[in-house]
C-alpha positions as CSV (number, residue, x, y, z in Angstrom):
1,M,-24.5,-11.7,-13.4
2,T,-24.4,-15.5,-13.2
3,S,-21.2,-17.1,-11.8
4,G,-20.2,-18.8,-15.1
5,Q,-20.0,-15.5,-17.1
6,S,-17.2,-13.1,-17.5
7,P,-17.9,-9.4,-17.1
8,F,-16.6,-8.9,-20.7
9,D,-18.9,-11.6,-22.1
10,D,-21.2,-10.4,-25.0
11,R,-23.9,-13.0,-24.4
12,P,-27.1,-12.0,-22.6
13,D,-27.2,-12.6,-18.9
14,P,-30.3,-14.7,-18.0
15,A,-30.3,-13.5,-14.3
16,L,-30.2,-9.8,-15.3
17,G,-32.8,-10.4,-18.0
18,A,-35.1,-12.0,-15.5
19,A,-34.7,-9.2,-13.0
20,L,-35.4,-6.6,-15.6
21,R,-38.5,-8.5,-16.8
22,S,-39.8,-8.7,-13.2
23,I,-39.3,-5.0,-12.8
24,Y,-41.2,-4.1,-15.9
25,A,-43.8,-6.9,-15.2
26,V,-44.6,-8.0,-18.7
27,S,-44.6,-11.5,-20.0
28,D,-43.8,-11.1,-23.7
29,D,-40.6,-9.7,-25.2
30,E,-42.3,-7.2,-27.5
31,A,-44.1,-5.5,-24.6
32,F,-40.9,-5.5,-22.6
33,L,-38.9,-3.8,-25.4
34,A,-41.7,-1.3,-25.9
35,R,-41.7,-0.3,-22.2
36,F,-37.9,-0.2,-22.2
37,R,-37.7,2.0,-25.2
38,L,-40.2,4.4,-23.7
39,A,-38.2,4.5,-20.5
40,L,-35.0,5.3,-22.5
41,A,-36.8,8.0,-24.5
42,A,-38.1,9.6,-21.3
43,E,-34.6,9.6,-19.9
44,A,-33.2,11.2,-23.1
45,D,-35.7,14.0,-22.8
46,R,-34.4,15.1,-19.4
47,A,-31.9,18.0,-19.4
48,S,-28.3,16.9,-19.6
49,S,-25.7,18.2,-17.2
50,V,-24.2,20.4,-19.9
51,E,-27.6,22.2,-20.4
52,V,-27.9,22.7,-16.6
53,L,-24.4,24.2,-16.4
54,G,-25.2,26.3,-19.4
55,R,-28.2,27.8,-17.6
56,W,-25.9,28.8,-14.7
57,A,-23.1,30.2,-16.8
58,W,-24.4,33.8,-17.2
59,P,-25.5,34.3,-13.6
60,G,-22.1,32.9,-12.5
61,V,-20.2,35.3,-14.8
62,A,-22.3,38.2,-13.5
63,A,-21.7,37.2,-9.8
64,A,-17.9,36.9,-10.5
65,A,-17.9,40.4,-12.1
66,V,-19.8,41.9,-9.1
67,L,-17.4,40.2,-6.7
68,A,-14.3,41.4,-8.6
69,L,-15.7,45.0,-8.7
70,G,-16.4,44.9,-5.0
71,L,-13.0,43.6,-4.1
72,G,-11.3,46.2,-6.4
73,L,-13.2,49.0,-4.7
74,L,-12.3,47.6,-1.2
75,I,-8.6,47.2,-2.1
76,G,-8.6,50.8,-3.6
77,R,-10.2,52.2,-0.5
78,V,-7.8,50.4,1.9
79,S,-4.7,51.4,-0.1
80,S,-5.7,55.1,-0.3
81,A,-6.5,55.3,3.4
82,D,-3.2,53.9,4.6
83,P,-0.4,55.0,2.2
84,T,2.8,53.0,2.3
85,P,5.7,55.1,3.6
86,T,8.6,55.8,1.3
87,L,12.2,55.4,2.1
88,A,12.5,59.2,2.7
89,D,9.6,59.1,5.1
90,A,11.0,56.2,7.0
91,V,14.5,57.6,7.4
92,A,14.1,61.4,7.5
93,P,12.9,61.7,11.1
94,S,16.2,60.1,12.3
95,G,18.1,63.1,11.1
96,V,19.4,62.0,7.7
97,P,20.1,65.0,5.6
98,S,17.9,65.5,2.6
99,Q,20.9,65.5,0.3
100,L,21.3,61.7,0.8
101,L,17.8,61.0,-0.3
102,S,17.2,63.7,-3.0
103,T,20.0,62.9,-5.5
104,A,20.3,59.9,-7.8
105,Q,24.1,59.9,-7.3
106,P,25.6,57.7,-4.6
107,A,26.5,59.5,-1.4
108,S,30.1,60.5,-0.9
109,R,32.1,59.2,2.0
110,D,32.3,62.6,3.6
111,L,28.5,62.9,3.7
112,L,28.0,59.4,5.1
113,L,30.6,60.0,7.7
114,A,28.9,63.3,8.7
115,V,25.6,61.5,9.2
116,V,27.1,58.7,11.3
117,I,29.0,61.1,13.5
118,E,26.0,63.3,14.2
């Protein structure tokens, strides 16, 4: 861009036009436009990024499904091999009577006192 022009100017830039003409190496305007239009058409024929992503969509979904299935199997195997202890398993070896853990009712004071004294 020449120094006297604004980046928002709608007039043609002579320096840019000269650079483009030298790249396409033609002397008349009609030949330049023809080559430029051919270059634009060739660029438009290339696959867009949406088409490229579209080609990868189904393999990506399949890979995610296989990964989810594998992780599910791994988590299922690990959780079945090492069961989490319940409250009854954790406290029962210390001598807590089974009456404390087997009922839904809160324990009476007498029963709790008996456990503490033992």
